[in-house]
Backbone atoms as SQL, in Angstrom:
CREATE TABLE atoms (id INTEGER PRIMARY KEY, chain TEXT, resi INTEGER, resn TEXT, atom TEXT, x REAL, y REAL, z REAL);
INSERT INTO atoms VALUES
  (1, 'A', 1, 'UNK', 'N', 74.631, 179.929, -206.798),
  (2, 'A', 1, 'UNK', 'CA', 74.077, 181.069, -206.797),
  (3, 'A', 1, 'UNK', 'C', 74.141, 181.534, -205.368),
  (4, 'A', 2, 'UNK', 'N', 74.510, 183.006, -204.975),
  (5, 'A', 2, 'UNK', 'CA', 73.805, 183.080, -203.119),
  (6, 'A', 2, 'UNK', 'C', 72.312, 183.307, -203.095),
  (7, 'A', 3, 'UNK', 'N', 72.048, 183.485, -201.805),
  (8, 'A', 3, 'UNK', 'CA', 71.032, 183.520, -200.930),
  (9, 'A', 3, 'UNK', 'C', 70.626, 185.163, -201.502),
  (10, 'A', 4, 'UNK', 'N', 71.389, 186.045, -201.543),
  (11, 'A', 4, 'UNK', 'CA', 70.921, 187.089, -202.154),
  (12, 'A', 4, 'UNK', 'C', 70.970, 187.538, -203.404),
  (13, 'A', 5, 'UNK', 'N', 70.418, 186.563, -204.326),
  (14, 'A', 5, 'UNK', 'CA', 70.028, 186.838, -205.404),
  (15, 'A', 5, 'UNK', 'C', 69.269, 187.112, -206.186),
  (16, 'A', 6, 'UNK', 'N', 68.677, 188.157, -206.895),
  (17, 'A', 6, 'UNK', 'CA', 67.581, 188.706, -207.054),
  (18, 'A', 6, 'UNK', 'C', 66.570, 187.304, -207.761),
  (19, 'A', 7, 'UNK', 'N', 65.245, 186.699, -207.672),
  (20, 'A', 7, 'UNK', 'CA', 64.419, 185.959, -207.963),
  (21, 'A', 7, 'UNK', 'C', 64.254, 186.381, -209.293),
  (22, 'A', 8, 'UNK', 'N', 63.984, 185.603, -210.451),
  (23, 'A', 8, 'UNK', 'CA', 63.911, 185.702, -211.962),
  (24, 'A', 8, 'UNK', 'C', 62.362, 185.291, -211.522),
  (25, 'A', 9, 'UNK', 'N', 61.275, 185.950, -211.271),
  (26, 'A', 9, 'UNK', 'CA', 59.446, 184.923, -211.151),
  (27, 'A', 9, 'UNK', 'C', 59.177, 184.363, -212.055),
  (28, 'A', 10, 'UNK', 'N', 59.437, 185.120, -213.600),
  (29, 'A', 10, 'UNK', 'CA', 59.424, 184.018, -214.520),
  (30, 'A', 10, 'UNK', 'C', 59.863, 183.204, -214.702),
  (31, 'A', 11, 'UNK', 'N', 60.741, 183.144, -214.355),
  (32, 'A', 11, 'UNK', 'CA', 62.069, 181.682, -214.810),
  (33, 'A', 11, 'UNK', 'C', 61.358, 180.740, -213.781),
  (34, 'A', 12, 'UNK', 'N', 61.060, 181.342, -212.864),
  (35, 'A', 12, 'UNK', 'CA', 60.904, 180.054, -211.697),
  (36, 'A', 12, 'UNK', 'C', 59.637, 179.699, -212.394),
  (37, 'A', 13, 'UNK', 'N', 58.667, 180.262, -212.456),
  (38, 'A', 13, 'UNK', 'CA', 57.244, 180.021, -213.111),
  (39, 'A', 13, 'UNK', 'C', 57.723, 178.994, -214.614),
  (40, 'A', 14, 'UNK', 'N', 58.443, 179.677, -215.242),
  (41, 'A', 14, 'UNK', 'CA', 58.720, 178.493, -216.240),
  (42, 'A', 14, 'UNK', 'C', 59.021, 177.169, -215.752),
  (43, 'A', 15, 'UNK', 'N', 60.397, 177.139, -215.095),
  (44, 'A', 15, 'UNK', 'CA', 60.721, 175.439, -214.555),
  (45, 'A', 15, 'UNK', 'C', 60.090, 175.134, -214.096),
  (46, 'A', 16, 'UNK', 'N', 58.828, 175.272, -212.659),
  (47, 'A', 16, 'UNK', 'CA', 57.763, 174.986, -212.454),
  (48, 'A', 16, 'UNK', 'C', 56.997, 174.326, -213.197),
  (49, 'A', 17, 'UNK', 'N', 56.648, 174.741, -214.158),
  (50, 'A', 17, 'UNK', 'CA', 55.472, 174.199, -215.570),
  (51, 'A', 17, 'UNK', 'C', 56.065, 173.190, -216.098),
  (52, 'A', 18, 'UNK', 'N', 57.913, 173.498, -216.300),
  (53, 'A', 18, 'UNK', 'CA', 58.606, 172.325, -216.764),
  (54, 'A', 18, 'UNK', 'C', 58.431, 171.067, -216.142),
  (55, 'A', 19, 'UNK', 'N', 58.584, 171.221, -214.625),
  (56, 'A', 19, 'UNK', 'CA', 58.228, 170.289, -214.048),
  (57, 'A', 19, 'UNK', 'C', 57.050, 169.346, -213.798),
  (58, 'A', 20, 'UNK', 'N', 56.067, 170.395, -213.971),
  (59, 'A', 20, 'UNK', 'CA', 54.816, 170.334, -214.040),
  (60, 'A', 20, 'UNK', 'C', 54.327, 168.680, -214.746),
  (61, 'A', 21, 'UNK', 'N', 54.738, 169.146, -216.329),
  (62, 'A', 21, 'UNK', 'CA', 55.110, 168.566, -217.197),
  (63, 'A', 21, 'UNK', 'C', 55.598, 166.975, -217.536),
  (64, 'A', 22, 'UNK', 'N', 56.461, 167.302, -216.511),
  (65, 'A', 22, 'UNK', 'CA', 57.570, 165.905, -216.432),
  (66, 'A', 22, 'UNK', 'C', 56.144, 164.784, -215.047),
  (67, 'A', 23, 'UNK', 'N', 56.077, 165.874, -214.219),
  (68, 'A', 23, 'UNK', 'CA', 54.986, 164.820, -213.145),
  (69, 'A', 23, 'UNK', 'C', 53.912, 164.190, -214.385),
  (70, 'A', 24, 'UNK', 'N', 53.491, 164.645, -215.301),
  (71, 'A', 24, 'UNK', 'CA', 52.132, 164.278, -215.472),
  (72, 'A', 24, 'UNK', 'C', 53.074, 163.301, -216.218),
  (73, 'A', 25, 'UNK', 'N', 54.044, 163.102, -217.431),
  (74, 'A', 25, 'UNK', 'CA', 54.448, 161.842, -218.055),
  (75, 'A', 25, 'UNK', 'C', 54.742, 160.958, -217.192),
  (76, 'A', 26, 'UNK', 'N', 56.012, 161.112, -216.328),
  (77, 'A', 26, 'UNK', 'CA', 56.012, 160.077, -215.155),
  (78, 'A', 26, 'UNK', 'C', 54.552, 159.585, -214.146),
  (79, 'A', 27, 'UNK', 'N', 53.898, 160.048, -214.232),
  (80, 'A', 27, 'UNK', 'CA', 52.334, 159.569, -213.472),
  (81, 'A', 27, 'UNK', 'C', 52.011, 158.668, -215.206),
  (82, 'A', 28, 'UNK', 'N', 51.762, 158.874, -216.406),
  (83, 'A', 28, 'UNK', 'CA', 51.461, 158.389, -217.365),
  (84, 'A', 28, 'UNK', 'C', 52.506, 156.792, -217.048),
  (85, 'A', 29, 'UNK', 'N', 53.325, 156.900, -217.366),
  (86, 'A', 29, 'UNK', 'CA', 54.665, 155.924, -217.002),
  (87, 'A', 29, 'UNK', 'C', 54.522, 155.547, -216.100),
  (88, 'A', 30, 'UNK', 'N', 54.427, 155.511, -214.944),
  (89, 'A', 30, 'UNK', 'CA', 53.575, 154.897, -213.846),
  (90, 'A', 30, 'UNK', 'C', 52.914, 153.812, -214.186),
  (91, 'A', 31, 'UNK', 'N', 51.516, 154.306, -214.327),
  (92, 'A', 31, 'UNK', 'CA', 50.524, 153.922, -215.324),
  (93, 'A', 31, 'UNK', 'C', 50.821, 152.285, -215.891),
  (94, 'A', 32, 'UNK', 'N', 51.333, 153.209, -216.612),
  (95, 'A', 32, 'UNK', 'CA', 51.582, 152.425, -218.106),
  (96, 'A', 32, 'UNK', 'C', 52.428, 150.561, -217.546),
  (97, 'A', 33, 'UNK', 'N', 53.488, 151.173, -216.803),
  (98, 'A', 33, 'UNK', 'CA', 54.367, 149.986, -215.489),
  (99, 'A', 33, 'UNK', 'C', 53.401, 149.426, -214.784),
  (100, 'A', 34, 'UNK', 'N', 52.538, 149.833, -214.672),
  (101, 'A', 34, 'UNK', 'CA', 51.233, 149.116, -213.676),
  (102, 'A', 34, 'UNK', 'C', 50.653, 148.378, -214.363),
  (103, 'A', 35, 'UNK', 'N', 50.014, 148.787, -215.534),
  (104, 'A', 35, 'UNK', 'CA', 49.523, 147.783, -216.254),
  (105, 'A', 35, 'UNK', 'C', 50.066, 146.592, -216.812),
  (106, 'A', 36, 'UNK', 'N', 51.113, 147.138, -217.137),
  (107, 'A', 36, 'UNK', 'CA', 52.458, 145.917, -217.927),
  (108, 'A', 36, 'UNK', 'C', 52.552, 144.923, -216.584),
  (109, 'A', 37, 'UNK', 'N', 52.293, 144.967, -215.395),
  (110, 'A', 37, 'UNK', 'CA', 52.761, 144.566, -214.104),
  (111, 'A', 37, 'UNK', 'C', 51.402, 143.610, -213.746),
  (112, 'A', 38, 'UNK', 'N', 50.036, 144.018, -214.093),
  (113, 'A', 38, 'UNK', 'CA', 49.433, 143.246, -214.188),
  (114, 'A', 38, 'UNK', 'C', 49.371, 142.036, -215.093),
  (115, 'A', 39, 'UNK', 'N', 50.251, 142.414, -216.329),
  (116, 'A', 39, 'UNK', 'CA', 49.736, 141.421, -217.263),
  (117, 'A', 39, 'UNK', 'C', 51.082, 140.301, -216.758),
  (118, 'A', 40, 'UNK', 'N', 52.056, 140.799, -216.116),
  (119, 'A', 40, 'UNK', 'CA', 53.344, 139.734, -215.713),
  (120, 'A', 40, 'UNK', 'C', 52.338, 138.949, -214.189),
  (121, 'A', 41, 'UNK', 'N', 51.709, 139.402, -213.914),
  (122, 'A', 41, 'UNK', 'CA', 50.842, 138.793, -212.851),
  (123, 'A', 41, 'UNK', 'C', 49.898, 138.042, -212.685),
  (124, 'A', 42, 'UNK', 'N', 49.168, 138.235, -213.791),
  (125, 'A', 42, 'UNK', 'CA', 48.692, 137.127, -214.590),
  (126, 'A', 42, 'UNK', 'C', 49.185, 135.928, -215.337),
  (127, 'A', 43, 'UNK', 'N', 50.358, 136.060, -215.745),
  (128, 'A', 43, 'UNK', 'CA', 50.714, 134.907, -216.646),
  (129, 'A', 43, 'UNK', 'C', 51.731, 134.168, -215.281),
  (130, 'A', 44, 'UNK', 'N', 52.287, 135.108, -214.174),
  (131, 'A', 44, 'UNK', 'CA', 52.690, 134.419, -212.999),
  (132, 'A', 44, 'UNK', 'C', 51.484, 133.569, -212.221),
  (133, 'A', 45, 'UNK', 'N', 50.306, 134.051, -212.254),
  (134, 'A', 45, 'UNK', 'CA', 49.070, 133.279, -211.639),
  (135, 'A', 45, 'UNK', 'C', 49.040, 132.019, -212.423),
  (136, 'A', 46, 'UNK', 'N', 49.042, 131.978, -213.652),
  (137, 'A', 46, 'UNK', 'CA', 48.562, 131.212, -214.520),
  (138, 'A', 46, 'UNK', 'C', 49.665, 130.023, -214.121),
  (139, 'A', 47, 'UNK', 'N', 51.034, 130.022, -214.381),
  (140, 'A', 47, 'UNK', 'CA', 52.347, 129.421, -213.698),
  (141, 'A', 47, 'UNK', 'C', 52.780, 129.152, -212.463),
  (142, 'A', 48, 'UNK', 'N', 51.904, 129.212, -211.286),
  (143, 'A', 48, 'UNK', 'CA', 51.164, 129.419, -210.559),
  (144, 'A', 48, 'UNK', 'C', 52.476, 129.196, -209.705),
  (145, 'A', 49, 'UNK', 'N', 53.351, 130.730, -209.994),
  (146, 'A', 49, 'UNK', 'CA', 54.504, 131.073, -210.212),
  (147, 'A', 49, 'UNK', 'C', 54.052, 132.213, -208.489),
  (148, 'A', 50, 'UNK', 'N', 55.227, 132.708, -207.484),
  (149, 'A', 50, 'UNK', 'CA', 54.613, 133.563, -206.686),
  (150, 'A', 50, 'UNK', 'C', 54.363, 135.168, -206.980),
  (151, 'A', 51, 'UNK', 'N', 54.013, 135.759, -206.503),
  (152, 'A', 51, 'UNK', 'CA', 53.994, 137.429, -207.336),
  (153, 'A', 51, 'UNK', 'C', 55.397, 137.984, -206.669),
  (154, 'A', 52, 'UNK', 'N', 55.960, 137.283, -205.993),
  (155, 'A', 52, 'UNK', 'CA', 58.098, 138.372, -205.242),
  (156, 'A', 52, 'UNK', 'C', 58.598, 136.880, -206.201),
  (157, 'A', 53, 'UNK', 'N', 59.286, 137.983, -207.401),
  (158, 'A', 53, 'UNK', 'CA', 60.381, 137.053, -207.739),
  (159, 'A', 53, 'UNK', 'C', 61.592, 138.033, -207.318),
  (160, 'A', 54, 'UNK', 'N', 62.566, 137.769, -206.370),
  (161, 'A', 54, 'UNK', 'CA', 63.692, 138.454, -205.796),
  (162, 'A', 54, 'UNK', 'C', 64.877, 138.688, -206.834),
  (163, 'A', 55, 'UNK', 'N', 64.899, 137.463, -207.458),
  (164, 'A', 55, 'UNK', 'CA', 65.857, 137.570, -208.685),
  (165, 'A', 55, 'UNK', 'C', 65.606, 139.041, -209.288),
  (166, 'A', 56, 'UNK', 'N', 64.324, 138.931, -210.223),
  (167, 'A', 56, 'UNK', 'CA', 63.797, 139.790, -211.395),
  (168, 'A', 56, 'UNK', 'C', 63.867, 141.449, -210.697),
  (169, 'A', 57, 'UNK', 'N', 63.966, 141.105, -209.533),
  (170, 'A', 57, 'UNK', 'CA', 63.957, 142.725, -208.366),
  (171, 'A', 57, 'UNK', 'C', 65.289, 143.311, -208.717),
  (172, 'A', 58, 'UNK', 'N', 66.272, 142.161, -208.196),
  (173, 'A', 58, 'UNK', 'CA', 67.134, 142.518, -208.240),
  (174, 'A', 58, 'UNK', 'C', 67.826, 143.251, -210.049),
  (175, 'A', 59, 'UNK', 'N', 66.805, 142.245, -210.626),
  (176, 'A', 59, 'UNK', 'CA', 67.886, 142.852, -212.149),
  (177, 'A', 59, 'UNK', 'C', 67.335, 144.012, -212.439),
  (178, 'A', 60, 'UNK', 'N', 66.195, 144.388, -211.834),
  (179, 'A', 60, 'UNK', 'CA', 65.778, 145.563, -211.951),
  (180, 'A', 60, 'UNK', 'C', 66.731, 146.769, -211.134),
  (181, 'A', 61, 'UNK', 'N', 66.769, 146.489, -210.030),
  (182, 'A', 61, 'UNK', 'CA', 67.479, 147.469, -209.813),
  (183, 'A', 61, 'UNK', 'C', 68.900, 147.480, -210.642),
  (184, 'A', 62, 'UNK', 'N', 69.664, 146.726, -210.509),
  (185, 'A', 62, 'UNK', 'CA', 70.920, 146.513, -211.416),
  (186, 'A', 62, 'UNK', 'C', 70.624, 147.560, -212.709),
  (187, 'A', 63, 'UNK', 'N', 69.969, 147.331, -213.510),
  (188, 'A', 63, 'UNK', 'CA', 69.692, 148.258, -214.860),
  (189, 'A', 63, 'UNK', 'C', 69.840, 149.476, -214.516),
  (190, 'A', 64, 'UNK', 'N', 68.603, 149.768, -213.284),
  (191, 'A', 64, 'UNK', 'CA', 68.025, 151.538, -213.302),
  (192, 'A', 64, 'UNK', 'C', 70.232, 151.658, -212.492),
  (193, 'A', 65, 'UNK', 'N', 69.972, 151.039, -211.584),
  (194, 'A', 65, 'UNK', 'CA', 71.594, 152.026, -211.356),
  (195, 'A', 65, 'UNK', 'C', 72.564, 151.961, -212.140),
  (196, 'A', 66, 'UNK', 'N', 72.497, 151.173, -213.728),
  (197, 'A', 66, 'UNK', 'CA', 73.459, 151.309, -214.799),
  (198, 'A', 66, 'UNK', 'C', 72.966, 152.256, -215.491),
  (199, 'A', 67, 'UNK', 'N', 71.848, 152.963, -215.785),
  (200, 'A', 67, 'UNK', 'CA', 71.111, 153.561, -216.361),
  (201, 'A', 67, 'UNK', 'C', 71.289, 154.878, -215.578),
  (202, 'A', 68, 'UNK', 'N', 71.515, 155.127, -214.325),
  (203, 'A', 68, 'UNK', 'CA', 71.800, 156.691, -213.929),
  (204, 'A', 68, 'UNK', 'C', 72.713, 157.014, -214.414),
  (205, 'A', 69, 'UNK', 'N', 72.756, 158.189, -214.684),
  (206, 'A', 69, 'UNK', 'CA', 73.879, 159.068, -215.140),
  (207, 'A', 69, 'UNK', 'C', 73.697, 160.730, -214.212),
  (208, 'A', 70, 'UNK', 'N', 72.813, 160.455, -213.206),
  (209, 'A', 70, 'UNK', 'CA', 73.124, 161.459, -212.379),
  (210, 'A', 70, 'UNK', 'C', 71.965, 163.142, -212.925),
  (211, 'A', 71, 'UNK', 'N', 71.633, 164.009, -212.239),
  (212, 'A', 71, 'UNK', 'CA', 72.616, 164.318, -210.927),
  (213, 'A', 71, 'UNK', 'C', 71.771, 163.465, -210.116),
  (214, 'A', 72, 'UNK', 'N', 70.381, 163.058, -209.965),
  (215, 'A', 72, 'UNK', 'CA', 69.751, 162.084, -209.374),
  (216, 'A', 72, 'UNK', 'C', 70.857, 160.631, -208.562),
  (217, 'A', 73, 'UNK', 'N', 71.047, 160.802, -207.232),
  (218, 'A', 73, 'UNK', 'CA', 72.176, 160.050, -206.245),
  (219, 'A', 73, 'UNK', 'C', 71.511, 158.575, -206.297),
  (220, 'A', 74, 'UNK', 'N', 72.503, 157.666, -206.631),
  (221, 'A', 74, 'UNK', 'CA', 72.396, 156.439, -206.629),
  (222, 'A', 74, 'UNK', 'C', 71.073, 156.018, -205.473),
  (223, 'A', 75, 'UNK', 'N', 71.613, 156.127, -204.309),
  (224, 'A', 75, 'UNK', 'CA', 70.696, 155.594, -203.220),
  (225, 'A', 75, 'UNK', 'C', 69.436, 156.034, -203.479),
  (226, 'A', 76, 'UNK', 'N', 68.807, 157.654, -203.925),
  (227, 'A', 76, 'UNK', 'CA', 67.888, 158.038, -203.773),
  (228, 'A', 76, 'UNK', 'C', 66.901, 157.485, -204.833),
  (229, 'A', 77, 'UNK', 'N', 67.363, 157.214, -205.897),
  (230, 'A', 77, 'UNK', 'CA', 67.169, 156.146, -207.479),
  (231, 'A', 77, 'UNK', 'C', 66.535, 154.903, -207.103),
  (232, 'A', 78, 'UNK', 'N', 67.519, 154.454, -206.029),
  (233, 'A', 78, 'UNK', 'CA', 67.238, 152.739, -205.643),
  (234, 'A', 78, 'UNK', 'C', 66.120, 152.871, -205.045),
  (235, 'A', 79, 'UNK', 'N', 66.082, 153.457, -204.008),
  (236, 'A', 79, 'UNK', 'CA', 64.910, 153.687, -203.079),
  (237, 'A', 79, 'UNK', 'C', 63.426, 153.844, -203.824),
  (238, 'A', 80, 'UNK', 'N', 63.392, 154.972, -204.925),
  (239, 'A', 80, 'UNK', 'CA', 62.290, 155.376, -205.103),
  (240, 'A', 80, 'UNK', 'C', 61.466, 154.129, -206.030),
  (241, 'A', 81, 'UNK', 'N', 62.936, 152.934, -206.675),
  (242, 'A', 81, 'UNK', 'CA', 62.625, 152.049, -207.439),
  (243, 'A', 81, 'UNK', 'C', 62.057, 150.834, -206.473),
  (244, 'A', 82, 'UNK', 'N', 62.758, 150.754, -205.431),
  (245, 'A', 82, 'UNK', 'CA', 62.512, 149.567, -204.402),
  (246, 'A', 82, 'UNK', 'C', 60.681, 150.264, -203.863),
  (247, 'A', 83, 'UNK', 'N', 60.352, 151.530, -204.285),
  (248, 'A', 83, 'UNK', 'CA', 59.083, 151.913, -203.293),
  (249, 'A', 83, 'UNK', 'C', 58.087, 151.207, -205.114),
  (250, 'A', 84, 'UNK', 'N', 58.585, 151.152, -206.355),
  (251, 'A', 84, 'UNK', 'CA', 57.884, 151.342, -207.384),
  (252, 'A', 84, 'UNK', 'C', 57.974, 150.189, -207.491),
  (253, 'A', 85, 'UNK', 'N', 58.072, 148.767, -207.020),
  (254, 'A', 85, 'UNK', 'CA', 58.445, 146.886, -206.769),
  (255, 'A', 85, 'UNK', 'C', 57.318, 147.084, -205.888),
  (256, 'A', 86, 'UNK', 'N', 57.501, 147.515, -205.108),
  (257, 'A', 86, 'UNK', 'CA', 56.908, 146.913, -203.496),
  (258, 'A', 86, 'UNK', 'C', 55.204, 147.800, -204.103),
  (259, 'A', 87, 'UNK', 'N', 55.198, 148.861, -204.962),
  (260, 'A', 87, 'UNK', 'CA', 53.637, 148.692, -205.114),
  (261, 'A', 87, 'UNK', 'C', 53.339, 148.080, -206.313),
  (262, 'A', 88, 'UNK', 'N', 54.635, 147.526, -207.075),
  (263, 'A', 88, 'UNK', 'CA', 53.753, 146.444, -208.391),
  (264, 'A', 88, 'UNK', 'C', 53.771, 145.106, -207.909),
  (265, 'A', 89, 'UNK', 'N', 54.151, 144.830, -206.620),
  (266, 'A', 89, 'UNK', 'CA', 53.903, 143.663, -206.065),
  (267, 'A', 89, 'UNK', 'C', 52.508, 143.482, -205.502),
  (268, 'A', 90, 'UNK', 'N', 51.973, 144.862, -204.405),
  (269, 'A', 90, 'UNK', 'CA', 50.675, 145.135, -203.886),
  (270, 'A', 90, 'UNK', 'C', 49.946, 145.070, -204.966),
  (271, 'A', 91, 'UNK', 'N', 50.019, 145.651, -206.214),
  (272, 'A', 91, 'UNK', 'CA', 48.973, 145.704, -207.394),
  (273, 'A', 91, 'UNK', 'C', 48.861, 144.342, -207.634),
  (274, 'A', 92, 'UNK', 'N', 49.781, 143.203, -207.796),
  (275, 'A', 92, 'UNK', 'CA', 49.231, 141.862, -208.111),
  (276, 'A', 92, 'UNK', 'C', 48.549, 140.935, -207.082),
  (277, 'A', 93, 'UNK', 'N', 49.102, 141.471, -205.564),
  (278, 'A', 93, 'UNK', 'CA', 48.417, 140.699, -205.060),
  (279, 'A', 93, 'UNK', 'C', 47.140, 140.962, -205.067),
  (280, 'A', 94, 'UNK', 'N', 46.439, 142.446, -205.243),
  (281, 'A', 94, 'UNK', 'CA', 45.209, 142.733, -205.316),
  (282, 'A', 94, 'UNK', 'C', 44.587, 142.202, -206.297),
  (283, 'A', 95, 'UNK', 'N', 45.281, 141.757, -207.742),
  (284, 'A', 95, 'UNK', 'CA', 44.538, 141.521, -208.768),
  (285, 'A', 95, 'UNK', 'C', 44.618, 139.796, -208.323),
  (286, 'A', 96, 'UNK', 'N', 45.068, 139.215, -207.364),
  (287, 'A', 96, 'UNK', 'CA', 44.883, 137.716, -207.398),
  (288, 'A', 96, 'UNK', 'C', 43.971, 137.611, -206.592),
  (289, 'A', 97, 'UNK', 'N', 43.915, 138.605, -205.300),
  (290, 'A', 97, 'UNK', 'CA', 42.503, 138.254, -204.417),
  (291, 'A', 97, 'UNK', 'C', 41.286, 139.065, -205.553),
  (292, 'A', 98, 'UNK', 'N', 41.188, 139.002, -206.544),
  (293, 'A', 98, 'UNK', 'CA', 40.180, 139.586, -207.651),
  (294, 'A', 98, 'UNK', 'C', 39.488, 138.438, -208.253),
  (295, 'A', 99, 'UNK', 'N', 40.302, 137.171, -208.413),
  (296, 'A', 99, 'UNK', 'CA', 40.447, 136.219, -209.271),
  (297, 'A', 99, 'UNK', 'C', 39.716, 135.511, -208.272);
């Protein structure tokens, strides 16, 4: 598409609405993942295991890499998941401090 192509405002709005809907689903899934993380954290606490499990993190990143069919660049997807994992560890630590 060239820079001087006419803008289809209705199509742009439709696409943005779909993005908004996907964003809502992503937020719901991230919160579902966070709830599962709380359960994992509780099990690790009971077993006196540390919050960080580097082997499990590598497994998650490998599975994510294998599942990626694009168009998201592998490096970008892995950066997103590293941040998700870091947020999960932070949630586990907060939960431990509450107990």
